[in-house]
Each structure stands twice: as C-alpha cells, then as structure tokens.
PDB file of N, CA, C and O in Angstrom:
ATOM      1  N   MET A   1     156.441  79.694 -11.131  1.00  0.00           N
ATOM      2  CA  MET A   1     156.627  78.300 -11.465  1.00  0.00           C
ATOM      3  C   MET A   1     157.787  77.773 -10.634  1.00  0.00           C
ATOM      4  O   MET A   1     158.795  78.450 -10.431  1.00  0.00           O
ATOM      5  N   ASP A   2     157.615  76.553 -10.165  1.00  0.00           N
ATOM      6  CA  ASP A   2     158.687  76.031  -9.313  1.00  0.00           C
ATOM      7  C   ASP A   2     159.864  75.573 -10.183  1.00  0.00           C
ATOM      8  O   ASP A   2     159.687  75.251 -11.358  1.00  0.00           O
ATOM      9  N   PRO A   3     161.067  75.547  -9.592  1.00  0.00           N
ATOM     10  CA  PRO A   3     162.291  75.250 -10.348  1.00  0.00           C
ATOM     11  C   PRO A   3     162.240  73.911 -11.092  1.00  0.00           C
ATOM     12  O   PRO A   3     162.804  73.775 -12.178  1.00  0.00           O
ATOM     13  N   ARG A   4     161.559  72.929 -10.498  1.00  0.00           N
ATOM     14  CA  ARG A   4     161.485  71.611 -11.154  1.00  0.00           C
ATOM     15  C   ARG A   4     160.715  71.716 -12.473  1.00  0.00           C
ATOM     16  O   ARG A   4     161.125  71.144 -13.483  1.00  0.00           O
ATOM     17  N   HIS A   5     159.632  72.428 -12.460  1.00  0.00           N
ATOM     18  CA  HIS A   5     158.851  72.629 -13.677  1.00  0.00           C
ATOM     19  C   HIS A   5     159.616  73.467 -14.701  1.00  0.00           C
ATOM     20  O   HIS A   5     159.541  73.222 -15.905  1.00  0.00           O
ATOM     21  N   GLU A   6     160.350  74.455 -14.200  1.00  0.00           N
ATOM     22  CA  GLU A   6     161.163  75.280 -15.113  1.00  0.00           C
ATOM     23  C   GLU A   6     162.198  74.413 -15.826  1.00  0.00           C
ATOM     24  O   GLU A   6     162.423  74.570 -17.026  1.00  0.00           O
ATOM     25  N   ASP A   7     162.829  73.496 -15.086  1.00  0.00           N
ATOM     26  CA  ASP A   7     163.806  72.586 -15.694  1.00  0.00           C
ATOM     27  C   ASP A   7     163.147  71.715 -16.757  1.00  0.00           C
ATOM     28  O   ASP A   7     163.699  71.520 -17.840  1.00  0.00           O
ATOM     29  N   ILE A   8     161.977  71.199 -16.444  1.00  0.00           N
ATOM     30  CA  ILE A   8     161.267  70.331 -17.394  1.00  0.00           C
ATOM     31  C   ILE A   8     160.892  71.118 -18.646  1.00  0.00           C
ATOM     32  O   ILE A   8     161.045  70.622 -19.762  1.00  0.00           O
ATOM     33  N   VAL A   9     160.406  72.329 -18.464  1.00  0.00           N
ATOM     34  CA  VAL A   9     160.044  73.179 -19.602  1.00  0.00           C
ATOM     35  C   VAL A   9     161.279  73.461 -20.445  1.00  0.00           C
ATOM     36  O   VAL A   9     161.221  73.372 -21.671  1.00  0.00           O
ATOM     37  N   ARG A  10     162.385  73.795 -19.812  1.00  0.00           N
ATOM     38  CA  ARG A  10     163.628  74.079 -20.532  1.00  0.00           C
ATOM     39  C   ARG A  10     164.105  72.839 -21.288  1.00  0.00           C
ATOM     40  O   ARG A  10     164.526  72.947 -22.440  1.00  0.00           O
ATOM     41  N   TRP A  11     164.047  71.662 -20.658  1.00  0.00           N
ATOM     42  CA  TRP A  11     164.454  70.415 -21.318  1.00  0.00           C
ATOM     43  C   TRP A  11     163.565  70.116 -22.520  1.00  0.00           C
ATOM     44  O   TRP A  11     164.049  69.687 -23.567  1.00  0.00           O
ATOM     45  N   LEU A  12     162.280  70.341 -22.365  1.00  0.00           N
ATOM     46  CA  LEU A  12     161.354  70.128 -23.472  1.00  0.00           C
ATOM     47  C   LEU A  12     161.651  71.083 -24.632  1.00  0.00           C
ATOM     48  O   LEU A  12     161.637  70.681 -25.795  1.00  0.00           O
ATOM     49  N   GLU A  13     161.917  72.333 -24.306  1.00  0.00           N
ATOM     50  CA  GLU A  13     162.246  73.305 -25.350  1.00  0.00           C
ATOM     51  C   GLU A  13     163.558  72.927 -26.037  1.00  0.00           C
ATOM     52  O   GLU A  13     163.670  72.988 -27.262  1.00  0.00           O
ATOM     53  N   ASP A  14     164.546  72.538 -25.233  1.00  0.00           N
ATOM     54  CA  ASP A  14     165.821  72.091 -25.809  1.00  0.00           C
ATOM     55  C   ASP A  14     165.613  70.863 -26.697  1.00  0.00           C
ATOM     56  O   ASP A  14     166.192  70.751 -27.778  1.00  0.00           O
ATOM     57  N   GLY A  15     164.771  69.948 -26.213  1.00  0.00           N
ATOM     58  CA  GLY A  15     164.481  68.736 -26.989  1.00  0.00           C
ATOM     59  C   GLY A  15     163.795  69.060 -28.311  1.00  0.00           C
ATOM     60  O   GLY A  15     164.137  68.489 -29.346  1.00  0.00           O
ATOM     61  N   ARG A  16     162.831  69.974 -28.280  1.00  0.00           N
ATOM     62  CA  ARG A  16     162.150  70.389 -29.511  1.00  0.00           C
ATOM     63  C   ARG A  16     163.135  71.037 -30.486  1.00  0.00           C
ATOM     64  O   ARG A  16     163.107  70.764 -31.686  1.00  0.00           O
ATOM     65  N   GLU A  17     163.998  71.892 -29.957  1.00  0.00           N
ATOM     66  CA  GLU A  17     164.989  72.553 -30.802  1.00  0.00           C
ATOM     67  C   GLU A  17     165.934  71.522 -31.417  1.00  0.00           C
ATOM     68  O   GLU A  17     166.218  71.561 -32.615  1.00  0.00           O
ATOM     69  N   LEU A  18     166.409  70.612 -30.593  1.00  0.00           N
ATOM     70  CA  LEU A  18     167.311  69.563 -31.085  1.00  0.00           C
ATOM     71  C   LEU A  18     166.602  68.688 -32.121  1.00  0.00           C
ATOM     72  O   LEU A  18     167.179  68.355 -33.157  1.00  0.00           O
ATOM     73  N   PHE A  19     165.366  68.323 -31.843  1.00  0.00           N
ATOM     74  CA  PHE A  19     164.588  67.510 -32.771  1.00  0.00           C
ATOM     75  C   PHE A  19     164.396  68.239 -34.106  1.00  0.00           C
ATOM     76  O   PHE A  19     164.510  67.628 -35.168  1.00  0.00           O
ATOM     77  N   GLY A  20     164.109  69.529 -34.052  1.00  0.00           N
ATOM     78  CA  GLY A  20     163.956  70.333 -35.268  1.00  0.00           C
ATOM     79  C   GLY A  20     165.239  70.373 -36.080  1.00  0.00           C
ATOM     80  O   GLY A  20     165.210  70.234 -37.303  1.00  0.00           O
ATOM     81  N   ARG A  21     166.370  70.565 -35.400  1.00  0.00           N
ATOM     82  CA  ARG A  21     167.659  70.582 -36.101  1.00  0.00           C
ATOM     83  C   ARG A  21     167.958  69.226 -36.711  1.00  0.00           C
ATOM     84  O   ARG A  21     168.482  69.144 -37.822  1.00  0.00           O
ATOM     85  N   MET A  22     167.626  68.152 -35.987  1.00  0.00           N
ATOM     86  CA  MET A  22     167.855  66.805 -36.518  1.00  0.00           C
ATOM     87  C   MET A  22     166.980  66.557 -37.748  1.00  0.00           C
ATOM     88  O   MET A  22     167.444  65.978 -38.730  1.00  0.00           O
ATOM     89  N   GLN A  23     165.726  66.988 -37.702  1.00  0.00           N
ATOM     90  CA  GLN A  23     164.845  66.827 -38.859  1.00  0.00           C
ATOM     91  C   GLN A  23     165.388  67.600 -40.060  1.00  0.00           C
ATOM     92  O   GLN A  23     165.379  67.098 -41.184  1.00  0.00           O
ATOM     93  N   GLU A  24     165.854  68.803 -39.821  1.00  0.00           N
ATOM     94  CA  GLU A  24     166.422  69.609 -40.903  1.00  0.00           C
ATOM     95  C   GLU A  24     167.660  68.931 -41.481  1.00  0.00           C
ATOM     96  O   GLU A  24     167.838  68.876 -42.698  1.00  0.00           O
ATOM     97  N   ARG A  25     168.495  68.427 -40.614  1.00  0.00           N
ATOM     98  CA  ARG A  25     169.726  67.743 -41.059  1.00  0.00           C
ATOM     99  C   ARG A  25     169.379  66.487 -41.862  1.00  0.00           C
ATOM    100  O   ARG A  25     169.990  66.219 -42.896  1.00  0.00           O
ATOM    101  N   ILE A  26     168.413  65.731 -41.390  1.00  0.00           N
ATOM    102  CA  ILE A  26     167.987  64.524 -42.107  1.00  0.00           C
ATOM    103  C   ILE A  26     167.430  64.901 -43.470  1.00  0.00           C
ATOM    104  O   ILE A  26     167.711  64.223 -44.459  1.00  0.00           O
ATOM    105  N   SER A  27     166.658  65.953 -43.538  1.00  0.00           N
ATOM    106  CA  SER A  27     166.104  66.416 -44.810  1.00  0.00           C
ATOM    107  C   SER A  27     167.221  66.828 -45.763  1.00  0.00           C
ATOM    108  O   SER A  27     167.188  66.489 -46.946  1.00  0.00           O
ATOM    109  N   ASN A  28     168.205  67.555 -45.250  1.00  0.00           N
ATOM    110  CA  ASN A  28     169.342  67.972 -46.076  1.00  0.00           C
ATOM    111  C   ASN A  28     170.125  66.761 -46.580  1.00  0.00           C
ATOM    112  O   ASN A  28     170.528  66.712 -47.742  1.00  0.00           O
ATOM    113  N   LEU A  29     170.336  65.785 -45.695  1.00  0.00           N
ATOM    114  CA  LEU A  29     171.059  64.582 -46.097  1.00  0.00           C
ATOM    115  C   LEU A  29     170.271  63.772 -47.131  1.00  0.00           C
ATOM    116  O   LEU A  29     170.856  63.202 -48.051  1.00  0.00           O
ATOM    117  N   ALA A  30     168.946  63.722 -46.979  1.00  0.00           N
ATOM    118  CA  ALA A  30     168.112  63.006 -47.949  1.00  0.00           C
ATOM    119  C   ALA A  30     168.207  63.692 -49.315  1.00  0.00           C
ATOM    120  O   ALA A  30     168.305  63.020 -50.342  1.00  0.00           O
ATOM    121  N   ASN A  31     168.176  65.021 -49.329  1.00  0.00           N
ATOM    122  CA  ASN A  31     168.320  65.761 -50.591  1.00  0.00           C
ATOM    123  C   ASN A  31     169.691  65.526 -51.214  1.00  0.00           C
ATOM    124  O   ASN A  31     169.806  65.333 -52.424  1.00  0.00           O
ATOM    125  N   GLU A  32     170.709  65.543 -50.396  1.00  0.00           N
ATOM    126  CA  GLU A  32     172.070  65.293 -50.891  1.00  0.00           C
ATOM    127  C   GLU A  32     172.181  63.870 -51.423  1.00  0.00           C
ATOM    128  O   GLU A  32     172.830  63.633 -52.441  1.00  0.00           O
ATOM    129  N   ASN A  33     171.554  62.933 -50.742  1.00  0.00           N
ATOM    130  CA  ASN A  33     171.564  61.537 -51.189  1.00  0.00           C
ATOM    131  C   ASN A  33     170.903  61.410 -52.560  1.00  0.00           C
ATOM    132  O   ASN A  33     171.422  60.712 -53.431  1.00  0.00           O
ATOM    133  N   GLU A  34     169.775  62.071 -52.760  1.00  0.00           N
ATOM    134  CA  GLU A  34     169.094  62.042 -54.050  1.00  0.00           C
ATOM    135  C   GLU A  34     169.968  62.642 -55.146  1.00  0.00           C
ATOM    136  O   GLU A  34     170.041  62.116 -56.257  1.00  0.00           O
ATOM    137  N   ARG A  35     170.628  63.748 -54.819  1.00  0.00           N
ATOM    138  CA  ARG A  35     171.523  64.391 -55.790  1.00  0.00           C
ATOM    139  C   ARG A  35     172.666  63.457 -56.162  1.00  0.00           C
ATOM    140  O   ARG A  35     173.012  63.322 -57.336  1.00  0.00           O
ATOM    141  N   LEU A  36     173.248  62.813 -55.155  1.00  0.00           N
ATOM    142  CA  LEU A  36     174.362  61.894 -55.404  1.00  0.00           C
ATOM    143  C   LEU A  36     173.917  60.660 -56.179  1.00  0.00           C
ATOM    144  O   LEU A  36     174.656  60.159 -57.027  1.00  0.00           O
ATOM    145  N   LEU A  37     172.725  60.175 -55.897  1.00  0.00           N
ATOM    146  CA  LEU A  37     172.208  59.032 -56.652  1.00  0.00           C
ATOM    147  C   LEU A  37     172.010  59.406 -58.119  1.00  0.00           C
ATOM    148  O   LEU A  37     172.298  58.606 -59.009  1.00  0.00           O
ATOM    149  N   GLY A  38     171.523  60.608 -58.369  1.00  0.00           N
ATOM    150  CA  GLY A  38     171.386  61.079 -59.744  1.00  0.00           C
ATOM    151  C   GLY A  38     172.733  61.168 -60.434  1.00  0.00           C
ATOM    152  O   GLY A  38     172.886  60.767 -61.588  1.00  0.00           O
ATOM    153  N   ARG A  39     173.700  61.696 -59.715  1.00  0.00           N
ATOM    154  CA  ARG A  39     175.066  61.811 -60.266  1.00  0.00           C
ATOM    155  C   ARG A  39     175.649  60.429 -60.523  1.00  0.00           C
ATOM    156  O   ARG A  39     176.315  60.211 -61.535  1.00  0.00           O
ATOM    157  N   LEU A  40     175.401  59.497 -59.611  1.00  0.00           N
ATOM    158  CA  LEU A  40     175.886  58.126 -59.787  1.00  0.00           C
ATOM    159  C   LEU A  40     175.306  57.523 -61.059  1.00  0.00           C
ATOM    160  O   LEU A  40     176.011  56.836 -61.799  1.00  0.00           O
ATOM    161  N   GLY A  41     174.037  57.773 -61.316  1.00  0.00           N
ATOM    162  CA  GLY A  41     173.423  57.296 -62.551  1.00  0.00           C
ATOM    163  C   GLY A  41     174.116  57.869 -63.775  1.00  0.00           C
ATOM    164  O   GLY A  41     174.344  57.159 -64.755  1.00  0.00           O
ATOM    165  N   GLU A  42     174.450  59.151 -63.722  1.00  0.00           N
ATOM    166  CA  GLU A  42     175.162  59.781 -64.838  1.00  0.00           C
ATOM    167  C   GLU A  42     176.538  59.145 -65.038  1.00  0.00           C
ATOM    168  O   GLU A  42     176.957  58.907 -66.171  1.00  0.00           O
ATOM    169  N   VAL A  43     177.231  58.874 -63.947  1.00  0.00           N
ATOM    170  CA  VAL A  43     178.557  58.263 -64.027  1.00  0.00           C
ATOM    171  C   VAL A  43     178.447  56.844 -64.596  1.00  0.00           C
ATOM    172  O   VAL A  43     179.281  56.431 -65.401  1.00  0.00           O
ATOM    173  N   GLU A  44     177.421  56.102 -64.177  1.00  0.00           N
ATOM    174  CA  GLU A  44     177.230  54.748 -64.698  1.00  0.00           C
ATOM    175  C   GLU A  44     176.993  54.776 -66.204  1.00  0.00           C
ATOM    176  O   GLU A  44     177.509  53.923 -66.926  1.00  0.00           O
ATOM    177  N   VAL A  45     176.215  55.749 -66.687  1.00  0.00           N
ATOM    178  CA  VAL A  45     175.972  55.877 -68.129  1.00  0.00           C
ATOM    179  C   VAL A  45     177.284  56.204 -68.841  1.00  0.00           C
ATOM    180  O   VAL A  45     177.588  55.623 -69.883  1.00  0.00           O
ATOM    181  N   ALA A  46     178.057  57.127 -68.284  1.00  0.00           N
ATOM    182  CA  ALA A  46     179.339  57.495 -68.891  1.00  0.00           C
ATOM    183  C   ALA A  46     180.284  56.303 -68.928  1.00  0.00           C
ATOM    184  O   ALA A  46     180.978  56.095 -69.924  1.00  0.00           O
ATOM    185  N   LEU A  47     180.320  55.519 -67.856  1.00  0.00           N
ATOM    186  CA  LEU A  47     181.171  54.335 -67.832  1.00  0.00           C
ATOM    187  C   LEU A  47     180.724  53.302 -68.856  1.00  0.00           C
ATOM    188  O   LEU A  47     181.554  52.644 -69.483  1.00  0.00           O
ATOM    189  N   SER A  48     179.426  53.159 -69.025  1.00  0.00           N
ATOM    190  CA  SER A  48     178.903  52.226 -70.018  1.00  0.00           C
ATOM    191  C   SER A  48     179.332  52.658 -71.422  1.00  0.00           C
ATOM    192  O   SER A  48     179.737  51.826 -72.234  1.00  0.00           O
ATOM    193  N   HIS A  49     179.240  53.966 -71.704  1.00  0.00           N
ATOM    194  CA  HIS A  49     179.676  54.465 -73.006  1.00  0.00           C
ATOM    195  C   HIS A  49     181.182  54.261 -73.189  1.00  0.00           C
ATOM    196  O   HIS A  49     181.634  53.886 -74.271  1.00  0.00           O
ATOM    197  N   ALA A  50     181.943  54.506 -72.147  1.00  0.00           N
ATOM    198  CA  ALA A  50     183.393  54.320 -72.224  1.00  0.00           C
ATOM    199  C   ALA A  50     183.731  52.848 -72.461  1.00  0.00           C
ATOM    200  O   ALA A  50     184.652  52.531 -73.214  1.00  0.00           O
ATOM    201  N   ASP A  51     182.986  51.954 -71.819  1.00  0.00           N
ATOM    202  CA  ASP A  51     183.211  50.520 -72.012  1.00  0.00           C
ATOM    203  C   ASP A  51     182.897  50.120 -73.453  1.00  0.00           C
ATOM    204  O   ASP A  51     183.621  49.324 -74.051  1.00  0.00           O
ATOM    205  N   GLN A  52     181.818  50.672 -74.008  1.00  0.00           N
ATOM    206  CA  GLN A  52     181.477  50.390 -75.410  1.00  0.00           C
ATOM    207  C   GLN A  52     182.562  50.925 -76.341  1.00  0.00           C
ATOM    208  O   GLN A  52     182.962  50.253 -77.292  1.00  0.00           O
ATOM    209  N   ASP A  53     183.034  52.139 -76.059  1.00  0.00           N
ATOM    210  CA  ASP A  53     184.122  52.711 -76.866  1.00  0.00           C
ATOM    211  C   ASP A  53     185.370  51.847 -76.769  1.00  0.00           C
ATOM    212  O   ASP A  53     186.042  51.602 -77.771  1.00  0.00           O
ATOM    213  N   ASN A  54     185.678  51.391 -75.570  1.00  0.00           N
ATOM    214  CA  ASN A  54     186.846  50.549 -75.352  1.00  0.00           C
ATOM    215  C   ASN A  54     186.730  49.257 -76.149  1.00  0.00           C
ATOM    216  O   ASN A  54     187.706  48.798 -76.743  1.00  0.00           O
ATOM    217  N   THR A  55     185.546  48.677 -76.162  1.00  0.00           N
ATOM    218  CA  THR A  55     185.329  47.438 -76.916  1.00  0.00           C
ATOM    219  C   THR A  55     185.555  47.680 -78.410  1.00  0.00           C
ATOM    220  O   THR A  55     186.187  46.871 -79.089  1.00  0.00           O
ATOM    221  N   ARG A  56     185.031  48.804 -78.917  1.00  0.00           N
ATOM    222  CA  ARG A  56     185.233  49.122 -80.339  1.00  0.00           C
ATOM    223  C   ARG A  56     186.708  49.361 -80.658  1.00  0.00           C
ATOM    224  O   ARG A  56     187.208  48.905 -81.686  1.00  0.00           O
ATOM    225  N   VAL A  57     187.392  50.072 -79.779  1.00  0.00           N
ATOM    226  CA  VAL A  57     188.817  50.358 -80.010  1.00  0.00           C
ATOM    227  C   VAL A  57     189.622  49.055 -79.999  1.00  0.00           C
ATOM    228  O   VAL A  57     190.515  48.873 -80.827  1.00  0.00           O
ATOM    229  N   ARG A  58     189.317  48.161 -79.078  1.00  0.00           N
ATOM    230  CA  ARG A  58     190.018  46.873 -79.038  1.00  0.00           C
ATOM    231  C   ARG A  58     189.756  46.057 -80.306  1.00  0.00           C
ATOM    232  O   ARG A  58     190.665  45.416 -80.835  1.00  0.00           O
ATOM    233  N   ALA A  59     188.519  46.083 -80.787  1.00  0.00           N
ATOM    234  CA  ALA A  59     188.194  45.360 -82.020  1.00  0.00           C
ATOM    235  C   ALA A  59     188.968  45.960 -83.194  1.00  0.00           C
ATOM    236  O   ALA A  59     189.510  45.226 -84.020  1.00  0.00           O
ATOM    237  N   ASP A  60     189.019  47.287 -83.268  1.00  0.00           N
ATOM    238  CA  ASP A  60     189.792  47.950 -84.326  1.00  0.00           C
ATOM    239  C   ASP A  60     191.267  47.587 -84.217  1.00  0.00           C
ATOM    240  O   ASP A  60     191.920  47.305 -85.221  1.00  0.00           O
ATOM    241  N   ARG A  61     191.781  47.594 -83.006  1.00  0.00           N
ATOM    242  CA  ARG A  61     193.188  47.233 -82.790  1.00  0.00           C
ATOM    243  C   ARG A  61     193.456  45.809 -83.247  1.00  0.00           C
ATOM    244  O   ARG A  61     194.457  45.543 -83.911  1.00  0.00           O
ATOM    245  N   ASP A  62     192.565  44.897 -82.894  1.00  0.00           N
ATOM    246  CA  ASP A  62     192.742  43.499 -83.282  1.00  0.00           C
ATOM    247  C   ASP A  62     192.714  43.335 -84.800  1.00  0.00           C
ATOM    248  O   ASP A  62     193.471  42.543 -85.360  1.00  0.00           O
ATOM    249  N   GLN A  63     191.833  44.093 -85.463  1.00  0.00           N
ATOM    250  CA  GLN A  63     191.782  44.028 -86.927  1.00  0.00           C
ATOM    251  C   GLN A  63     193.060  44.571 -87.543  1.00  0.00           C
ATOM    252  O   GLN A  63     193.594  43.988 -88.486  1.00  0.00           O
ATOM    253  N   LEU A  64     193.553  45.688 -87.013  1.00  0.00           N
ATOM    254  CA  LEU A  64     194.813  46.247 -87.521  1.00  0.00           C
ATOM    255  C   LEU A  64     195.981  45.310 -87.285  1.00  0.00           C
ATOM    256  O   LEU A  64     196.832  45.131 -88.156  1.00  0.00           O
ATOM    257  N   LEU A  65     196.017  44.716 -86.111  1.00  0.00           N
ATOM    258  CA  LEU A  65     197.089  43.775 -85.812  1.00  0.00           C
ATOM    259  C   LEU A  65     197.044  42.580 -86.762  1.00  0.00           C
ATOM    260  O   LEU A  65     198.082  42.134 -87.249  1.00  0.00           O
ATOM    261  N   ALA A  66     195.858  42.068 -87.022  1.00  0.00           N
ATOM    262  CA  ALA A  66     195.720  40.947 -87.963  1.00  0.00           C
ATOM    263  C   ALA A  66     196.162  41.373 -89.363  1.00  0.00           C
ATOM    264  O   ALA A  66     196.820  40.605 -90.064  1.00  0.00           O
ATOM    265  N   ALA A  67     195.803  42.595 -89.776  1.00  0.00           N
ATOM    266  CA  ALA A  67     196.197  43.076 -91.102  1.00  0.00           C
ATOM    267  C   ALA A  67     197.715  43.240 -91.178  1.00  0.00           C
ATOM    268  O   ALA A  67     198.323  42.871 -92.183  1.00  0.00           O
ATOM    269  N   PHE A  68     198.332  43.788 -90.135  1.00  0.00           N
ATOM    270  CA  PHE A  68     199.790  43.934 -90.142  1.00  0.00           C
ATOM    271  C   PHE A  68     200.487  42.572 -90.138  1.00  0.00           C
ATOM    272  O   PHE A  68     201.495  42.382 -90.818  1.00  0.00           O
ATOM    273  N   ASN A  69     199.945  41.634 -89.371  1.00  0.00           N
ATOM    274  CA  ASN A  69     200.531  40.291 -89.365  1.00  0.00           C
ATOM    275  C   ASN A  69     200.420  39.647 -90.746  1.00  0.00           C
ATOM    276  O   ASN A  69     201.359  39.004 -91.215  1.00  0.00           O
ATOM    277  N   ARG A  70     199.269  39.824 -91.391  1.00  0.00           N
ATOM    278  CA  ARG A  70     199.081  39.292 -92.746  1.00  0.00           C
ATOM    279  C   ARG A  70     200.052  39.959 -93.709  1.00  0.00           C
ATOM    280  O   ARG A  70     200.649  39.289 -94.551  1.00  0.00           O
ATOM    281  N   LEU A  71     200.214  41.273 -93.591  1.00  0.00           N
ATOM    282  CA  LEU A  71     201.138  42.009 -94.445  1.00  0.00           C
ATOM    283  C   LEU A  71     202.571  41.520 -94.224  1.00  0.00           C
ATOM    284  O   LEU A  71     203.309  41.320 -95.189  1.00  0.00           O
ATOM    285  N   ALA A  72     202.967  41.327 -92.977  1.00  0.00           N
ATOM    286  CA  ALA A  72     204.316  40.836 -92.671  1.00  0.00           C
ATOM    287  C   ALA A  72     204.514  39.443 -93.258  1.00  0.00           C
ATOM    288  O   ALA A  72     205.579  39.143 -93.797  1.00  0.00           O
ATOM    289  N   TYR A  73     203.507  38.603 -93.158  1.00  0.00           N
ATOM    290  CA  TYR A  73     203.595  37.250 -93.725  1.00  0.00           C
ATOM    291  C   TYR A  73     203.782  37.327 -95.247  1.00  0.00           C
ATOM    292  O   TYR A  73     204.619  36.622 -95.810  1.00  0.00           O
ATOM    293  N   LEU A  74     202.997  38.189 -95.904  1.00  0.00           N
ATOM    294  CA  LEU A  74     203.105  38.320 -97.357  1.00  0.00           C
ATOM    295  C   LEU A  74     204.467  38.866 -97.772  1.00  0.00           C
ATOM    296  O   LEU A  74     205.033  38.417 -98.769  1.00  0.00           O
ATOM    297  N   VAL A  75     204.995  39.821 -97.026  1.00  0.00           N
ATOM    298  CA  VAL A  75     206.329  40.358 -97.312  1.00  0.00           C
ATOM    299  C   VAL A  75     207.362  39.250 -97.172  1.00  0.00           C
ATOM    300  O   VAL A  75     208.258  39.124 -98.006  1.00  0.00           O
ATOM    301  N   ASP A  76     207.239  38.441 -96.114  1.00  0.00           N
ATOM    302  CA  ASP A  76     208.165  37.315 -95.945  1.00  0.00           C
ATOM    303  C   ASP A  76     208.047  36.330 -97.104  1.00  0.00           C
ATOM    304  O   ASP A  76     209.058  35.812 -97.577  1.00  0.00           O
ATOM    305  N   GLN A  77     206.837  36.069 -97.564  1.00  0.00           N
ATOM    306  CA  GLN A  77     206.637  35.150 -98.683  1.00  0.00           C
ATOM    307  C   GLN A  77     207.281  35.696 -99.953  1.00  0.00           C
ATOM    308  O   GLN A  77     207.896  34.944-100.709  1.00  0.00           O
ATOM    309  N   ILE A  78     207.146  36.996-100.190  1.00  0.00           N
ATOM    310  CA  ILE A  78     207.768  37.620-101.365  1.00  0.00           C
ATOM    311  C   ILE A  78     209.278  37.519-101.263  1.00  0.00           C
ATOM    312  O   ILE A  78     209.943  37.181-102.242  1.00  0.00           O
ATOM    313  N   ARG A  79     209.819  37.803-100.110  1.00  0.00           N
ATOM    314  CA  ARG A  79     211.286  37.705 -99.921  1.00  0.00           C
ATOM    315  C   ARG A  79     211.771  36.279-100.166  1.00  0.00           C
ATOM    316  O   ARG A  79     212.783  36.062-100.833  1.00  0.00           O
ATOM    317  N   LEU A  80     211.039  35.312 -99.619  1.00  0.00           N
ATOM    318  CA  LEU A  80     211.432  33.911 -99.816  1.00  0.00           C
ATOM    319  C   LEU A  80     211.354  33.513-101.281  1.00  0.00           C
ATOM    320  O   LEU A  80     212.213  32.785-101.778  1.00  0.00           O
ATOM    321  N   SER A  81     210.322  33.992-101.974  1.00  0.00           N
ATOM    322  CA  SER A  81     210.180  33.622-103.379  1.00  0.00           C
ATOM    323  C   SER A  81     211.257  34.262-104.236  1.00  0.00           C
ATOM    324  O   SER A  81     211.562  33.750-105.313  1.00  0.00           O
ATOM    325  N   ARG A  82     211.831  35.348-103.798  1.00  0.00           N
ATOM    326  CA  ARG A  82     212.889  36.030-104.539  1.00  0.00           C
ATOM    327  C   ARG A  82     214.255  35.588-104.050  1.00  0.00           C
ATOM    328  O   ARG A  82     215.282  35.987-104.599  1.00  0.00           O
ATOM    329  N   GLY A  83     214.260  34.758-103.009  1.00  0.00           N
ATOM    330  CA  GLY A  83     215.535  34.261-102.486  1.00  0.00           C
ATOM    331  C   GLY A  83     216.260  35.243-101.617  1.00  0.00           C
ATOM    332  O   GLY A  83     217.479  35.153-101.478  1.00  0.00           O
ATOM    333  N   VAL A  84     215.554  36.183-101.024  1.00  0.00           N
ATOM    334  CA  VAL A  84     216.145  37.187-100.138  1.00  0.00           C
ATOM    335  C   VAL A  84     216.041  36.692 -98.712  1.00  0.00           C
ATOM    336  O   VAL A  84     214.957  36.325 -98.260  1.00  0.00           O
ATOM    337  N   ASP A  85     217.191  36.675 -97.974  1.00  0.00           N
ATOM    338  CA  ASP A  85     217.176  36.282 -96.561  1.00  0.00           C
ATOM    339  C   ASP A  85     216.533  37.375 -95.734  1.00  0.00           C
ATOM    340  O   ASP A  85     216.700  38.566 -96.000  1.00  0.00           O
ATOM    341  N   THR A  86     215.786  36.940 -94.713  1.00  0.00           N
ATOM    342  CA  THR A  86     215.151  37.915 -93.829  1.00  0.00           C
ATOM    343  C   THR A  86     215.953  38.184 -92.608  1.00  0.00           C
ATOM    344  O   THR A  86     215.547  38.985 -91.766  1.00  0.00           O
TER     345      THR A  86
END
C-alpha cells in the first residue's frame, strides 16, 4: 500500500477511535446528568418540606409571641389595678 493510503487508513482508524471515545463520554455524561436530575428532584422535595416546616414554626412562634404579649399586658393591668408601678 502506498504511504498516502496508509496515512488515510491511519487517520480513519484514529477518527473511529476518537469517535468511539466521544460516544462513550457522551453516554457517561448523559447517565450522570440523569442521576443529577434525579438528585435535584430529591433536593427540591426536601426543600419544599423544609419550607413547610419553616412556615409552621413561624406560625407557632407568632402564636407564642402573641400569647406572651397578651400575658404581659394582663400582668401590667393587674399591677395598675393594684397600684403597683412597673
């Protein structure tokens, strides 16, 4: 075989090898992407639950704060009715 044909054959073989490696890499990246998308979905669910928990905790806090404010007001009213300075 003449050298020109040998070069072409070698380039074609190199190209096939490179193409095969690129296909494998793309396949691996696609699999990793799917795995990460699944994980992202799990994180989104966890964040949604955390947000719901946060909302409940804030509501509980607001209720406690209102109860303490009411209690403080009533204590002040009792002190005033007894003539005790605050």
